[in-house]
C-alpha positions as CSV (number, residue, x, y, z in Angstrom):
1,M,46.3,120.5,-103.2
2,R,46.2,116.7,-103.3
3,L,44.3,116.8,-106.6
4,R,46.9,116.4,-109.3
5,S,46.5,118.1,-112.6
6,A,45.8,115.9,-115.7
7,A,49.3,116.6,-117.0
8,A,50.9,115.6,-113.7
9,L,48.8,112.4,-113.6
10,L,49.8,111.5,-117.2
11,L,53.5,112.1,-116.3
12,A,53.2,109.9,-113.3
13,A,51.5,107.2,-115.3
14,L,54.2,107.3,-117.9
15,C,56.8,107.0,-115.2
16,L,55.2,104.0,-113.6
17,S,54.7,102.3,-116.9
18,G,58.4,102.1,-117.7
19,C,58.7,98.4,-117.2
20,G,58.9,97.3,-120.8
21,A,62.2,96.5,-122.5
22,W,65.2,97.4,-120.3
23,E,68.6,96.3,-119.3
24,A,70.0,96.2,-115.8
25,P,72.4,99.1,-115.1
26,E,76.0,98.0,-115.6
27,G,77.8,98.0,-112.2
28,W,75.5,100.5,-110.5
29,T,74.7,100.1,-106.8
30,A,71.5,101.5,-105.5
31,L,73.4,104.1,-103.5
32,A,75.3,105.3,-106.6
33,M,72.0,105.5,-108.5
34,A,70.4,107.5,-105.7
35,R,73.3,109.9,-105.7
36,E,73.1,110.2,-109.5
37,T,69.3,110.8,-109.3
38,A,69.7,113.5,-106.6
39,G,72.3,115.3,-108.7
40,E,73.3,118.7,-107.3
41,Y,71.1,118.1,-104.2
42,A,73.0,114.9,-103.1
43,P,75.5,116.7,-100.9
44,E,72.6,118.2,-98.9
45,L,71.1,114.8,-98.1
46,A,71.9,112.2,-95.5
47,E,72.8,108.8,-96.9
48,L,71.1,105.8,-95.5
49,A,72.3,102.4,-96.8
50,P,71.5,98.8,-95.9
51,G,72.9,97.8,-92.5
52,S,71.9,101.0,-90.7
53,R,69.0,101.1,-88.3
54,L,67.6,104.2,-89.8
55,Y,67.6,102.7,-93.3
56,Q,65.6,99.8,-92.0
57,E,63.1,102.2,-90.4
58,Y,62.7,104.1,-93.7
59,V,62.1,100.8,-95.6
60,Q,59.7,99.1,-93.2
61,D,58.1,101.7,-91.0
62,I,58.1,104.9,-93.1
63,Y,57.8,103.5,-96.7
64,G,56.0,100.3,-95.7
65,L,58.0,98.1,-98.0
66,D,58.8,94.4,-97.8
67,A,62.4,94.4,-96.8
68,A,62.8,90.7,-97.7
69,S,62.1,91.5,-101.4
70,I,64.8,94.2,-101.6
71,S,68.2,93.0,-102.9
72,D,69.8,96.4,-102.8
73,G,68.7,99.9,-101.7
74,A,69.6,103.3,-100.6
75,V,67.7,106.4,-99.2
76,L,68.9,109.9,-99.5
77,A,66.9,112.2,-97.2
78,G,67.1,115.8,-96.2
79,S,65.3,118.1,-94.0
80,P,62.5,118.6,-94.3
81,A,61.1,117.4,-97.6
82,M,63.7,116.2,-100.2
83,E,64.2,112.5,-100.7
84,A,65.7,110.3,-103.4
85,A,65.4,106.6,-102.8
86,V,66.4,103.7,-105.2
87,F,65.6,100.0,-104.6
88,R,66.4,96.9,-106.5
89,F,63.8,94.1,-105.8
90,T,64.0,90.4,-106.3
91,D,61.7,90.6,-109.3
92,A,59.6,93.1,-111.3
93,D,56.3,92.1,-109.5
94,A,57.8,93.1,-106.1
95,A,59.0,96.4,-107.6
96,E,55.5,97.1,-108.9
97,R,53.9,96.4,-105.5
98,A,56.4,98.7,-103.9
99,S,55.6,101.5,-106.4
100,Y,52.0,101.6,-105.0
101,R,53.3,101.8,-101.4
102,L,55.6,104.7,-102.3
103,R,52.8,106.5,-104.1
104,E,50.7,106.3,-100.9
105,Y,53.7,107.6,-99.0
106,R,54.1,110.5,-101.3
107,D,50.5,111.5,-101.1
108,A,50.6,111.3,-97.3
109,R,53.6,113.6,-97.3
110,V,51.7,116.1,-99.4
111,S,49.1,116.2,-96.7
112,A,51.6,116.5,-93.9
113,F,53.2,119.6,-95.4
114,S,49.9,121.3,-96.5
115,G,49.1,124.3,-94.3
116,Y,52.6,124.4,-92.9
117,M,54.9,124.6,-95.9
118,P,52.9,125.0,-99.1
119,R,56.0,125.3,-101.4
120,E,57.4,122.0,-100.1
121,A,53.9,120.4,-100.4
122,E,53.8,121.4,-104.0
123,M,57.3,119.9,-104.6
124,I,56.2,116.6,-103.1
125,E,53.0,116.6,-105.0
126,Q,55.0,116.8,-108.2
127,G,57.3,114.0,-107.1
128,L,57.6,110.8,-109.1
129,I,57.7,107.1,-108.5
130,C,59.7,105.6,-111.3
131,L,59.5,101.9,-112.1
132,R,61.9,100.1,-114.4
133,G,61.9,96.3,-114.3
134,E,63.0,95.2,-110.8
135,Y,64.1,98.8,-109.9
136,C,61.9,101.4,-108.3
137,A,62.8,105.0,-107.4
138,L,61.1,107.6,-105.2
139,I,61.9,111.2,-106.3
140,L,60.9,114.1,-104.1
141,L,63.1,116.8,-105.4
142,P,62.9,120.1,-107.2
143,D,62.5,119.4,-110.9
144,A,61.6,115.8,-110.4
145,D,61.4,115.3,-114.2
146,A,65.1,116.1,-114.5
147,A,65.9,113.8,-111.7
148,R,63.9,111.0,-113.4
149,G,66.1,111.6,-116.5
150,R,69.2,111.1,-114.4
151,F,67.8,107.9,-112.9
152,E,66.9,106.5,-116.3
153,A,70.3,107.4,-117.7
154,C,71.9,104.9,-115.3
155,F,70.4,102.1,-117.4
156,D,72.3,103.4,-120.5
157,S,75.8,103.7,-119.0
158,A,78.2,102.0,-116.6
159,Q,78.8,103.3,-113.1
160,P,81.8,105.7,-113.2
161,A,84.9,104.0,-112.0
162,D,85.7,106.9,-109.7
163,A,82.3,106.9,-108.0
164,A,82.6,107.7,-104.3
165,P,82.3,104.7,-101.9
166,A,79.3,104.5,-99.6
167,A,79.7,107.0,-96.8
168,P,78.8,106.1,-93.2
169,P,75.7,108.0,-91.9
170,G,76.8,111.5,-91.0
171,P,75.8,113.6,-88.1
172,S,72.6,114.6,-89.8
173,A,71.5,110.9,-89.9
174,T,72.7,109.8,-86.4
175,P,72.9,112.9,-84.2
176,E,74.2,112.8,-80.7
177,P,71.4,112.8,-78.2
178,A,70.7,116.3,-76.8
179,E,71.4,116.8,-73.1
180,A,68.4,117.3,-71.0
181,S,68.1,120.9,-69.8
182,G,66.0,120.3,-66.7
183,W,63.6,123.1,-67.7
184,S,60.1,122.8,-69.0
185,Y,57.6,125.5,-69.8
186,D,54.8,126.1,-67.2
187,E,52.1,128.5,-68.2
188,A,50.9,128.9,-64.6
189,R,54.4,129.8,-63.4
190,I,54.7,132.5,-66.0
191,I,51.2,134.0,-65.4
192,S,51.9,134.0,-61.6
193,A,55.2,135.7,-62.1
194,W,53.7,138.3,-64.4
195,R,50.8,139.2,-62.1
196,S,52.8,139.2,-58.9
197,G,55.9,140.8,-60.2
198,E,58.0,138.2,-58.4
199,R,61.0,137.0,-60.4
200,E,63.1,135.3,-57.8
201,G,64.1,131.7,-58.5
202,L,62.9,131.8,-62.2
203,D,65.0,130.1,-64.9
204,E,66.6,132.4,-67.5
205,R,64.1,131.1,-70.1
206,D,61.2,132.1,-67.9
207,L,62.7,135.5,-67.6
208,A,63.2,135.7,-71.4
209,I,59.5,134.8,-72.0
210,L,58.4,137.5,-69.4
211,E,60.5,140.1,-71.2
212,R,58.7,139.3,-74.5
213,V,55.4,139.4,-72.7
214,E,56.1,142.8,-71.3
215,Y,57.1,144.1,-74.7
216,V,54.0,142.8,-76.4
217,L,51.5,143.9,-73.8
218,T,53.0,147.4,-73.4
219,E,54.2,148.2,-76.8
220,I,52.3,146.1,-79.3
221,A,49.0,145.2,-77.7
222,S,48.6,147.7,-74.8
223,D,45.5,148.1,-72.8
224,T,44.7,151.3,-74.6
225,L,43.4,149.1,-77.5
226,S,40.0,147.3,-77.7
227,P,39.9,143.6,-77.0
228,Y,39.7,142.8,-80.7
229,E,42.6,145.1,-81.5
230,R,44.7,143.5,-78.8
231,E,43.9,140.1,-80.1
232,L,44.8,141.1,-83.6
233,A,48.1,142.7,-82.5
234,I,49.1,139.5,-80.6
235,H,48.3,137.3,-83.5
236,D,50.3,139.5,-85.9
237,Y,53.2,139.7,-83.5
238,I,53.5,135.9,-83.2
239,V,53.2,135.5,-87.0
240,G,56.0,138.1,-87.5
241,C,58.5,136.9,-84.9
242,A,58.1,133.1,-85.2
243,E,58.7,130.7,-88.1
244,Y,57.4,127.2,-88.4
245,D,60.1,124.7,-87.4
246,S,60.3,122.8,-90.7
247,D,62.8,120.3,-89.3
248,E,60.0,118.8,-87.3
249,L,58.5,117.4,-90.5
250,S,61.7,115.5,-91.3
251,H,61.8,111.8,-90.6
252,L,65.5,112.1,-89.7
253,P,66.1,111.9,-85.9
254,G,67.2,114.8,-83.8
255,R,65.5,117.4,-86.0
256,G,63.4,120.2,-84.6
257,G,64.2,122.6,-81.8
258,A,63.9,121.5,-78.2
259,N,61.5,124.4,-77.3
260,N,59.5,124.5,-80.5
261,T,56.4,123.5,-78.5
262,N,56.4,126.4,-76.1
263,P,56.6,130.2,-76.0
264,Y,60.3,130.3,-75.5
265,G,60.8,128.6,-78.9
266,A,58.2,130.8,-80.6
267,L,58.8,134.2,-79.0
268,V,62.5,134.1,-78.1
269,E,64.2,131.6,-80.5
270,G,61.8,132.3,-83.3
271,F,60.9,128.7,-84.2
272,A,57.8,126.8,-83.3
273,V,55.4,124.0,-84.2
274,C,51.6,124.3,-83.7
275,S,51.7,123.8,-80.0
276,G,54.4,126.6,-79.8
277,Y,52.2,129.0,-81.7
278,S,49.0,128.1,-79.8
279,S,50.6,128.2,-76.4
280,S,52.2,131.6,-77.1
281,F,48.8,133.0,-78.3
282,Q,47.1,131.4,-75.2
283,L,49.6,133.0,-72.8
284,L,49.6,136.5,-74.3
285,A,45.8,136.5,-74.8
286,T,45.2,135.4,-71.2
287,L,47.5,138.1,-69.8
288,A,45.8,140.7,-72.1
289,G,42.5,139.8,-70.3
290,L,41.0,137.9,-73.3
291,E,38.9,134.8,-72.7
292,C,40.9,132.2,-74.7
293,I,41.1,128.4,-74.8
294,T,43.4,126.0,-76.7
295,V,41.8,123.3,-78.9
296,R,43.9,120.1,-79.4
297,G,42.8,118.1,-82.4
298,E,43.9,116.9,-85.8
299,A,44.4,118.4,-89.2
300,N,45.0,117.5,-92.9
301,M,43.9,114.4,-94.8
302,I,46.1,112.2,-92.6
303,R,44.8,113.8,-89.5
304,E,48.1,114.7,-87.7
305,E,48.0,116.2,-84.3
306,H,47.3,119.9,-84.4
307,A,46.4,122.7,-82.0
308,W,44.8,126.1,-82.4
309,N,42.9,128.6,-80.2
310,M,39.5,130.1,-79.6
311,V,38.6,133.5,-78.2
312,R,35.4,135.0,-77.0
313,L,34.5,138.6,-78.0
314,D,31.2,140.2,-77.0
315,G,29.9,136.8,-76.0
316,E,30.6,135.0,-79.2
317,W,33.4,132.5,-79.9
318,Y,35.9,132.6,-82.8
319,C,38.6,130.2,-83.9
320,V,42.2,131.3,-84.5
321,D,44.9,129.1,-86.1
322,V,48.1,131.1,-85.8
323,T,50.2,128.3,-87.2
324,W,48.3,128.1,-90.5
325,D,48.4,131.9,-90.8
326,D,52.2,131.6,-91.0
327,P,53.0,129.4,-94.0
328,S,56.7,128.9,-94.3
329,G,58.8,129.2,-97.4
330,L,56.6,131.7,-99.3
331,G,58.5,134.8,-98.4
332,R,56.3,137.9,-98.0
333,V,52.7,136.8,-97.9
334,S,49.5,138.9,-98.5
335,E,47.5,140.2,-95.6
336,E,44.6,138.0,-96.7
337,L,46.8,134.8,-96.4
338,K,48.2,135.9,-93.1
339,H,44.7,136.2,-91.6
340,R,42.9,133.4,-93.4
341,Y,42.4,131.6,-90.1
342,F,41.9,134.6,-87.8
343,N,38.6,134.8,-86.1
344,V,36.8,132.2,-88.2
345,T,33.9,130.0,-87.5
346,G,33.9,126.3,-86.5
347,E,32.2,125.6,-89.8
348,F,35.2,127.1,-91.7
349,M,37.6,125.1,-89.6
350,R,35.8,121.9,-90.5
351,A,35.8,122.8,-94.1
352,T,39.6,123.3,-94.0
353,R,40.3,119.8,-92.5
354,H,40.4,120.6,-88.8
355,Y,39.1,117.9,-86.6
356,W,38.4,117.9,-82.9
357,D,36.3,116.3,-80.2
358,E,33.5,118.8,-79.9
359,D,32.3,117.7,-76.5
360,G,33.0,120.5,-74.1
361,V,34.4,122.8,-76.9
362,P,32.2,125.9,-77.6
363,E,30.9,126.3,-81.1
364,A,32.5,129.2,-82.9
365,T,29.7,131.1,-84.7
366,G,30.9,134.7,-84.4
367,T,31.3,136.8,-87.5
368,K,31.4,140.4,-86.2
369,Y,35.1,140.3,-85.5
370,A,36.2,138.3,-88.5
371,W,39.2,139.8,-90.2
372,T,38.6,142.2,-93.1
373,P,41.2,144.0,-95.3
């Protein structure tokens, strides 16, 4: 997905080459230009302006720009993927240097969303970095070409006199810290309670997980099925009831569910990240009597932390990536897409940008129980 089409490359080149004859926009602030560029999406985005801590984090830590070379700037960011940022630099050379940094950032975001949210990854891949004199804009929005037109139109007209003043960062930009719940998921506690039948002293979230476990292991993946059939039923149940917590991919603070890394988030609340998917599969597979382990490694071009599972059937190991079998934002997906990473080999995982420390991890070579339509 990172390979851009020839047409997209040409479009990007044209956008970055727009540093010929130009005139500074009359009266426009960077924030007003960012709002104009975002157009109809502006109300959905948090506004980050100079002076705020989060703005500085975006400029220096996230985008990797030289803050000293920016004379005015603004970032409009939404969860999880939309962004419109406009910066005025001290000179055209500084703006051009920034354009390369922003291009690297865009490409890294494509990789971060690949496998999890394909539609958003495609939108980011089609995003533009527009350079005009000492101005540079990052556009990661639906219909980036139209947004570029709105950005460039600012150079041909004065800022509207009734333009709204800069708004302080709203709740989406500076959320209140969440209260600690005092509960954390413990797989051993759940397994012990399930096997002993003892429920006294358990937290209500433990009980909710156990309720889902009972439903899955008696109604969905009962012991009347073969080990492979139980594994497949568990996989399909998790894919059906959970959704990837896309807010976790946002740079804005306070996004993502508090339990998206454990089975309560995946099985009860319905939102999870990779560790929520893999820990749910691990728990259900273990209680179903399957030999299962969790592999913690990295994935994608930028090698972000990732987790998946392995199961052993008839003496052979198979890899299962439930997270990547549940791509978000695509609506109803085909059975093939939903099982692309079900019972695959280690070789397949390496070919699809999964990385892990192979010491102590069994090699998955089984093919007998690979999924077939």
